MARZA-926215 format. One record per residue: residue in one letter; x, y, z of N, C-alpha, C in turn. Coordinates in steps of 0.001 Angstrom, whole numbers, plus 524288, in hexadecimal, padded with zeros to 5 digits. Example, Ala and Ser with C-alpha at 12.3 -4.5 7.8 and 13.67 -1.06 7.14 Angstrom:
2
A833867E9C681E788300C7EE6C81E78833907F31C81E78S832327F73681BA8835667FBDC81BE4832648001E81EBE
END
This chain:
275
M4F13830E24876314EBC330F24874B14EB9F3122486FA0Q4E91E3100186B854E98331277866724E503316398658DI4E56431AA1867B84E1A931EF98670F4E4F1323FA865EDL4E36C326AB861D74E61932BB4860874E2593302086060A4E45133492861E74E12033987861694E27833BD785C2DG4DEA833C9A858F24DF9F33ECB853BC4DEED344B9853DEI4DE35346F084F324DD7034CA684EF24D86C34E2B851A4G4D8EF35281854E44D48B3545C857C74D33C350F885C54G4D69B34D2585DC44D566349A9862324D23A344FA860E6A4D11F3443F85BE14CDDA33F8E85A124D0DA33AA985B59V4CE54336A385D3B4D0CA331BA85E9E4D13F32E83859C3E4D5BA32C02858D04D6B03286E854664D8733230C8567EV4D85231F33852FB4D957319D8854984DE4A3187385168V4E20B3160E854454E6BF313A4851504E56130DDE850EAV4E5D130C1C84BF44E4723069B84AC04E965303B484889D4EAEE2FFEC84B784EE982FC2F8492E4EBBC2F842845D6Y4EE992F657842264EBC12F2C083E6C4EF3F2EE6383C77L4EC7A2EA1083B224EE932E599838454EAF02E54583376V4ED392E58E82ED34EA1A2E4FB82A054EC9E2E0B8826C7V4EA502DC19826B04EC512D77D8235C4E8C42D66281F19A4EB172D64B81A414E7B32D51D815844E74C2CF26814AAG4E3BA2CDE0811264E3252C86080FEC4E7E52C5F680D50G4E8F52C10E80E3E4ED592BE5C80BEF4EC0C2BCD480643G4F0492BC3B803554EFBB2BAC07FDBF4EEAC2B4FE7FD20G4EC4B2B3417F9074EB752ADEA7F7B44F0522AAE47F606G4F0AB2A61F7F6EC4F52B2A30E7F5674F4F12A1417EFC7G4F93D29FB57EDA44F98129DE27E8514F774298687E7A4G4F51C2971C7E3354F312292187E20E4F77D28EC97DF14A4F5F028A787DCE54F95B287477D9FE4F646284087D615G4F8C8282A77D16F4F5DF280077CD764F90627BCC7CAAFY4FDBF27AEC7CC615010C276C47CA0350279272E77CDF8R5049526E927CC57506AA26ABC7D03650BC126D087D27AE50CC526B837D7235114826D827DA32511B92736E7D9C9A50D9A276077DB7F50D7027BA07DAF750B9027DF47E060A50D8B283057E12A50C5C2858B7E61550B3328B217E544G5074628D3C7E7DB505FF292CB7E7B2508AB295987EC5AG509EC29AD57EB5150BDC29DE67EF8D507D129FDE7F36EG5097C2A1397F7F0506012A2F77FC315043C2A8B07FB01G4FF892A9D07FD324FDA62AF627FCBF5001E2B2C380103G500F02B7B97FF55503462BB788032A4FF7F2BD128076DA501902BE4D80C0E4FE372BFEE810344FC152C56A80F1AG4F7B32C69C8116D4F58C2CBBF811374F93B2CFE58137BG4F92D2D48A811864FC562D8D3813E24FAD82D9C78198EM4FEA72DAD981CC04FDCF2DBA4822744FFFE2E116823D8R4FCAD2E458825DD4FE422E9C2827D94FC7D2EA1482DADC500052EBAB831294FEAC2EB79836A7502072EFA083985T4FFAE2F19A83DF3502532F579841235045C2F2FA8464DV503602EE0284750504D22EBB884C32508082E6C284B77T50CB52E68E84DBF510272E1E084DF5512A92E0AA848A2G50FC12DF8C84474512032DDEA83F8850E8B2DF7A83B3DT5110B2E0DE836BF50E392E22F831CA510802DEEB82D89G50E172DF2D828DA510242DC05824CC514BA2DE5C8215CG517362DAEE81E9D51B882DC9E81B5C520522DE6581EE1S5237B2E1AB81C8F5280D2E34681FB4527262E8CA821F5G522742EAA882216521772EFC7823FD521612F053829EFS521892F50782C21521092F60F831BD51B5B2F5FE83304L51A482F59283863514C52F5C8839DB5123A2FAE4837D9E50D572FA7B836BF50A742FED1834CD5087D3028E838DET50678306DA83796504D530ADE83B5D4FEFA30A8E83C48A4FD2430ABE8410E4F79830A84842384F4B330ED783F9BL4EFC830E1283E6C4EC8D3122C83C094E9B73151E84047T4E96531A2E83FDA4E62431D8C843764E0D631EF784095V4DCB631D7F842E94D7D031DFE840884D3DC3214684400A4CFF032383841A54CC5C3268E844914C7A03231484607P4C57E323B184ABB4C0D5320AC84C334BC3D32265848ABS4B86931EFF848CE4B35831FE5846184B44D320D084032T4B87531E7E83E124B9AB31EDD8388E4BA793195383644N4B8293186E831D34B89C3134582F414BDF53129282C98F4C03430DD182D8F4C4F530C4F82AE14C430306CA8281CA4C5C13067F823794C479301AC820844C8412FD8B82223V4C6042F8AA822244C8EC2F3C2822EC4C7442EFCB81EE6V4CB232ED1C81CAD4CA752E8BD819424CD8F2E44181AC5V4CB8E2DF8F81B594CE7D2DAF681C354CE5D2D7A181763G4D32E2D6B7815214D3C72D3F8810054D3562CE17810BDG4D1002CB7E80CC24D0D12C5DC80CA94D5812C3B6809ECG4D67B2BE9480A864DAB02BBDB8083D4D9D62BB0C8023BG4DE2C2BAF57FF464DDED2B9AB7F9BE4DCED2B40D7F88AA4DA6A2B2E97F4424D9822ADA67F29D4DE832AB227F0A4G4DF4F2A60E7F1A64E38C2A3027EF1C4E30A2A2667E983A4E79E2A1DF7E6C04E7B02A12D7E1204E6BA29B2F7DFFBS4E45429A557DB8A4E375294DB7D9DF4E677293F17D4BCG4E99728FA97D4D04EC2A28DFF7D0224F10B291207CEB3L4F1B02929C7C9B04F675294337C7CB4F84E299D37C89ES4F6B229D847C53E4F99A2A24D7C5264F7702A6987C8E0A4F2982A6107CAC74F08C2AA537CDE64F3122AA407D351A4F39D2AF397D5414F5492AFA77DAD44F0AE2AFED7DE5AG4F19D2AE7F7E3714ED612AF507E7384EB602B50C7E770T4E6B02B5AA7E8CD4E4662BAED7E8E34E6E32BE207EDAEL4E7FA2C2C57ECAC4E9F92C6437F12B4E5FC2C6667F57AG4E7BA2C6EF7FA694E41C2C7E57FEC84E1F62CD467FE1BV4DDAA2CE5A8010B4DB632D335800E04DD9E2D717804E2D4DE992DBFC803944E09A2DFEA807004DD2F2E08280BD0S4DFAB2E184810834DCF92E362815354DE672E8D581651S4DB0A2EB748190B4DC252F13081A0D4D95A2F32881EDEF4DBB92F705821694D95B2FA45825564DA832FFD682471S4D6CF30349823574D7B0308968224E4DBA73092E81DA3T4E01130BAC81E924E40630C9481A544E7C430811819F0I4E744303FB81D164EB472FFEB81D534E9322FB5B81A0ET4EC052F997816364EAA12F55A812BF4EEF32F1798129CS4ED952EC8B813544F10C2E822812894EFB72E53980DCDK4F37A2E3C980A914F2862E14D805904F1BD2DBAB805ECG4EDE12D9868032D4ED052D3C3803184F1FF2D0D78012DG4F2992CC15803534F7532C8E88020E4F75C2C7747FC41G4FC102C7257FA004FCC92C5257F4B24FB472BF787F3D5G4FA132BE057EF1E4F8852B8D47ED9D4FD312B5627EBFBG4FD4C2B08A7EDF15012F2ACE47EC4D4FFB72AA827E6F3T5032D2A7DA7E451501DA2A5C77DF18504FD2A0E87DE25F5036329E0A7D9C6506092994E7D8235098A29A8F7D38EQ5077229C537CF0B50AD129D8D7CA99509942A3057C891G5069D2A6327CB34505D32AB947C9D1509A62AF347CCA4T5080F2B4067CDEC50B132B7927D0A05088A2B8B97D5C0S50B3A2B8007DA0B508E42B9687DF4A5083F2BF357DFAET504F82C0E27E3365036E2C6677E328504F42C8FD7E85EV505F92CE247E7B15077E2D1857EBFC5029E2D2D97EF72G503952D2B97F48A4FF7F2D4837F8465020B2D6B17FD04G4FF222D69C8014F501A02D8328065E506A92D5028070ES506542CFDD8068850AE22CC69805AF50A482C9B980070G50E9C2C8237FE6D50E5D2C63A7F91150D032C0B47F8A4G50A542BF007F45B509582B97A7F31550E472B6BD7F128A50E562B18F7F1D2513022AEA27F0915121F2ABCB7EB40Q516832AA327E8BE516782A72B7E4225166B2A1567E4E5G514A229EA37E10351513298CA7E10B517FD2971B7DC3BN516BA292B57D9D351933291367D4DB517D7295297D0D9G51B64295A37CCEF51A20299327C8B351ED229C847C6E1A51E3329F357C2AA522892A27F7C0455241B2A6FB7C41FT520492A9257C6A1521882AD3C7CA7A522BC2AAE37CF84T5271A2AC917D2195284F2A9F07D703528BC2ADAC7DBA4S528E92B2B67DA825297C2B6627DEF05243B2B8077E195G523D62B77E7E6A351F3A2B8D57E95F51E202BE7B7E8FCA519582C04C7E98F517C72C5E17E9455198F2C8F27EDD2A51AA82CDE47ED2C51C3C2D12F7F176517C42D24C7F4FDG5190E2D3B17F9E3515202D5AE7FDB6514982DB767FD90T511D72DD8B801555111F2E331801A6514082E5868066FS5171D2E9398056551A392EB8A8099A517112ECF780E55G518BA2EB6481319515E52EC89817F4511272E959818B8Q5104A2E5358154150BE82E1DF8163B50D1D2DC2E81603G510A42DA8B812A8512232D4FE8121E516922D3FA80E38F518432CF1380E2051D072CDB180B2051B782CA9580652K51FAA2C9AD802E751F0C2C7297FDEB51DB62C1347FE87G51B662BF397FA3B51A7B2B98F7FA3B51F7B2B6B37F87EG51F7E2B1B37F9F15243D2AE5C7F874524382ACF97F2E4D528D82ABAA7F113529D42AA417EBC35286F2A4717EAB2G526AA2A3997E5C2525C029E1E7E43152AE429BFA7E168R52A512970D7DF4652ED6294A57DCF052E11293667D702G52AEF296517D47A52A46295A57CEF9527D6290527CD68Y5297328E377C8FA526F0289AC7C6B552928284C17C8BBT52C13284857CC8E52DD127FB77CEF65299127DC97D28BY5266327A257D0A6521A1279017D35F52277276327D8A2S5202C277BE7DC5152091275627E1BF51C6B2779B7E515L51A722749C7E8AE51690276667EC8E518E527A477F04DT51E2327B0F7F04F5209527ED47F3E9521CA283EE7F0F0N51FD3284AA7EC3752197289457E91251E6C28E457E9FCG51AEF28E257EDA4517EA292EA7EEF251A43296067F32AG51B9A29B0A7F26851DE229E2C7F68F5199629FF07FA5CG51B0B2A1C77FED25173E2A38F802D7515D32A93C801DDG5110E2AAB88033750F452AFEB802C6511CE2B3A3806B6G512742B89A8056B514B82BC2680910511722BD2D80DEEG513D02BE658124E511382BF6581720511EE2C4F881904A50F9D2C65781D5E510722CBB581FA9515D62CC6F821C7A518522C80C8239351D7E2C8918264C521F82C64B822DBA520F02C39B81EA3525202C13C81B9F5236B2BF998163FA526FE2BF9881299525FF2BD8C80D5F524CA2B79C80D99G5219A2B5DD809AF5208B2B06F80903525C52AD97807C9T525B82A8848092552A9B2A56C8083952A792A3A98025CN52F202A3C98000A52F6A2A2187FAB752EC229C0A7FA42A52CF029A497F5DA52BB8294D77F50F530A4291697F571S535342935D7F41E53A00290897F46953BAC28F2D7F9C3S539AA291C77FDCA53B11290BA803055369228F698068FG531E028F078040E52D4B28DB380782528772906B80568S5241E2901B807F651F6F2924F8060451C2D29559809EDA51ECA2970E80DF751C06299C68126651AAC29F39810A1G516022A10681247514CC2A672811B2517B92A9DE81593G5184F2AEE08141751AE72B2AA817B05180D2B31C81CE2A51B062B40D820FF518EF2B45F826125151E2B8DD8269FG511402B86982A1150DE62BC9882B7B5102D2C00C82F8FR50D3F2C43B8310D50F542C7C9834F950B742C820839A4A50DB22C7AD83E5450A462C7F984310509B62CD9F844CDT504DF2CE7E846CF5039F2D37384960500572D28F84E45S500CF2D5CA852494FDD62D50D857094F9B02D94A85780I4F7DD2DB928530F4F3A92DF76853604EEB72DD8F855E0S4EDB72D882855674E8ED2D64E857C64E9432D57485D71G4EDDF2D60E85FB04EECA2D4FB865354F1F92CFEE865E0S4F23F2CCC3862004F5DD2C8278620A4F8932C7C685CB7S4FCE32C4F485CB34FFD82C4E38579B4FD2D2C0F4853D1V4FC2B2C33184F174F9CA2BFF384B194FCD12C0BC8460BT4FDE82BCA484306500B02BD2A83E2F4FCF02BD4C8399AY4FE1F2C0D9835E04FA962C175831414FE2C2C14E82C87A4FB9D2C06C8282F4FE062C16A822E2502E32BDFC821D7T501E12B8B582229505E72B4E8820DD5051F2B33281B14G509272B2EC81813508B22B150812965070B2ABBD8120FG504512AAAA80DE75028A2A53E80CF65075A2A1C380B35N5075A29CC680D0250B4E2993A80B6E50AC5297DE8058BG50F5D2977E8032250F26295107FDC550DCD28F427FE90N50CD128CAB7FA8550B812870C7FB58510742843C7FD0CA50FD6281978012F5147627F1D803AE514AB2792B8033BG51232277487FEE0512AA271BB7FDEA50D8126ED97FE23S50920271517FFFD5044B26EA0800725012926F5D7FB51V4FD7426BF77FA734FA4526C097F59F4F4C726DE27F6C9G4F2F82716B7F3A74ED85273347F4464ED0A279017F47DN4E84E27AEC7F5944E7822809D7F6104EA95283017FAA5G4EBFB2880A7FA6D4EE4D28A997FE944EA8028B8F80315S4ECCF28D368077E4E9AD28E6780C234E8DE2941D80C6EA4E45C2957280ED24E2AB29ADA80F904E5A829D5481424G4E6EE2A24C813E84E8B12A52E8186C4E4852A5D281C75S4E6062A637821754E2132A6C5825994DEDC2ABB082570T4DA1C2AB69826F44D6BE2B002827084D90C2B42282A5CN4D8D22B9218287A4DA752BDB482B344E0482BDE082C7DS4E3472BABA829DA4E8F32BAC082A994EBE82BDE3826BAG4E9B02BE94821DD4ECA62C0B581DBE4F0AE2BD5481B5CN4F0822B86381CAC4F46B2B47B81AAA4F3872B30C814FDG4F7C62B2038121A4F6E62B04A80CB94F52C2AAE580C71G4F2A52A93F807E64F1202A428806B14F5CD2A0B980532T4F54829BA9805ED4F994298248049E4F909296647FEFEG4FDB3295B37FC694FDC22939F7F70D4FC0428DFA7F6DAA4F9FE28C897F2084F81B287677F1404FC72283FA7EEEDG4FBC227EE77EEE34FF7D27B567EC774FCD5276C87E9DDQ4FF53274B27E58E4FD0B2706F7E2AE5016326CEE7E049T5007D267D27E0765042D264027DE39501D3261167D96AT4FCF5261627D8754FA8725E747D4444F8D42617B7CFADG4F8DA266987CFD84F756269DC7CB534F1ED26C3D7CBACG4EEF926B227CFAE4EA1B26DCD7D05D4EA9E273517D227T4E6662765C7D1E14E66827BCB7D39C4E52627C677D933V4E85F27F267DC764E72627FF57E1BC4E781285C87E2C3T4E5182877D7E7164E42F28D2E7E85E4E71328EAA7ED24G4E9AC293897ED1A4EC47295477F18D4E847297237F5ADG4EA39297AC7FAA14E6D62991B7FEE34E52F29EC17FEEDT4E0D229FBB800EF4DEF82A519801B54E20A2A7EE805F6G4E31C2AD1F8053B4E5A82AFD9809414E1FA2B0E880DCCG4E4462B1C9812594E1482B2EA817034DF542B8A7816FBS4DAB12B979819044D8542BEEE819554DBD12C23881D0FG4DB382C74181CC74DDEF2CACF81FFB4DB372CC42824F6Q4DD192D048827904DAAA2D20182C754DC7D2D7AD82D85V4D97C2DA908307D4DAA62DFC08324C4D9C22DFE283827V4DDD02E17283B344DD762E1F9840C74DEB62E7C584234L4DB7F2EA418453C4DC382EF79846CC4DC9C2EFFA84CB0R4E0902F28E84EBA4E15B2F337854844E0E42F8DF855ECY4DE682FA5C85A3C4DD6D2FFBE85B6F4DC5D300288616BS4DC49304AC8637E4DB5930593869054D6493038C86ABAD4D5F73010286F7D4D1212FF2A8719B4CD643035987348A4CF043083D872734CB8130C98873504C77C30D1386EF2F4C87530A5786A934C4D830A9A866084C212305788654CT4BDEC30585861F14BB24300EF860634BA6C3017885A60I4BB802FD16857B64BB0B2FD1B852044B58E2FB838503CT4B3BD2FD6884BE54AF012FBB0849854B0E22F9008445DI4AFC92F426843D54B1012F12083F094AC502F0E783BABG4ACC12F3768374D4A7EB2F479834154A60E2EF94830CBA4A1C52F05E82E9349F822EC4D82B1A4A32B2EACC826B1G4A31A2E5DE825734A6A22E3E48215E4ABD62E1BB82356L4ACE72E281828834B1882E05282ADB4B05F2DC7782F12T4B3AE2D89782FB64B3242D4B0833BB4B7AC2D5B983784G4B6622D6FE83C524BA832D8138400E4B8C52D8A7845AET4BC262D8B58495F4BAF52D90484ED24BEC12DCD68518EE4BCD62DF2A855984C02E2E24B859344C12B2DF7985E2AS4C62A2DF7C85FBE4C7E82DCB1864574C6672DFED86921A4C6892DD7486DD54C6332E02E872BE4CB2F2E34E87393A4CB1E2E73C876AF4CF9C2EA758780F4D3AF2E6EF87A97S4D8DE2E7AD878F44DD172E4C287B524E20E2E81987A93G4E4F12E91387ED44E9D32EBD487E864E9292F19387C8BG4E4BC2F3F587D364E3CC2F93F87B484E1AF2F94D8758FY4E0CD2F5048731E4DF222F4A586DCE4DA282F19E86D12K4D77F2F275868924D3CA2EF15866314D5FF2ED81860E3R4D4042E93185ED84D58E2E78E859764D0B92E62785658A4D05E2E7B2851B24CC432E5DD84E044CECC2E24F84A5AT4CCDB2DDA3849C74CEB32D9D6846324CA952D8FD841B4I4CC342DA8083CFF4C81C2DA5B838894CA012D614834C0T4C6AE2D27D833C44C8212CD7E8314B4C5A92CCEC82BBEA4C20F2D06C82A474C0222CFD9824DD4BCE72D4C48236EG4BC532D5BC81E794B8CF2D9D281C854BB2C2DEAE81B2DS4B7972E25B819D94B9172E7BB8189D4B5122EB8D81AEAG4B71B2EF7481D584B3342F35381FBA4B67A2F7AA822C9N4B3E92FA05826824B6492FE22829CE4B6812FCFA82F56V4BA592FF6D8319F4BAC02FF58837B04BB063051E8397DS4B96F3060783E6B4B9CE30B00841044BA5430A5984689W4BC7A30E8C8494C4BD8230E2484EE34BA403124F851A7A4B8D131169856864B5E531509859C54B8323145685F70
END
């Protein structure tokens, strides 16, 4: 039962959290036989079962009742269109002092960007995928330079693994599972680099923090990488308390189960408090 007695006997709440940022947008393409890299997954920070990057599980926050704590759920980054631009970084998500960085953007001929997990490279002079953020996610996969092929886009970094290099495939890095919601759910998978298909990339799933997929082209037209998936914030606390989810946030509180309640917040920016 997560109830603590604070200074002077005041009751406090111990809150476990999952904070997943928005995934980065995938790389576009603008030449024939060209492939964009996948977008990096949004950063993942969690206190239950699994967290992002190579870090250990984080420590739950102890909060005072009847006090506002800020929550932001980040959106996914837009995919890049055409040649040199990288996909847009995903938007950071946060709860109180905990911030997860939006996923890095994949690219075609530009430079992929660093985020919670790194964006991947496609065709172009720069071949190394961008780094991830320690304790949140892994680096993006490498591209294969100017040797044009629809398989030349690396996979975006994920919460549990780096993106695959284009020379050995195009899969995004694996996501990480957590059971904070009461069942095991995987978040923050890197976006695939283009794996041989033609057209715009695919978007990451809503509230997953997944990166967008890279685009591919064989005829020379401009195509656009997929948008990253939006993030999510999940808060777990003793069933002796009830949360108030303030204006500007979209979320629900679960029924009590196993001594806990959970608040799942899927969009917006605002405050939460407990009573």
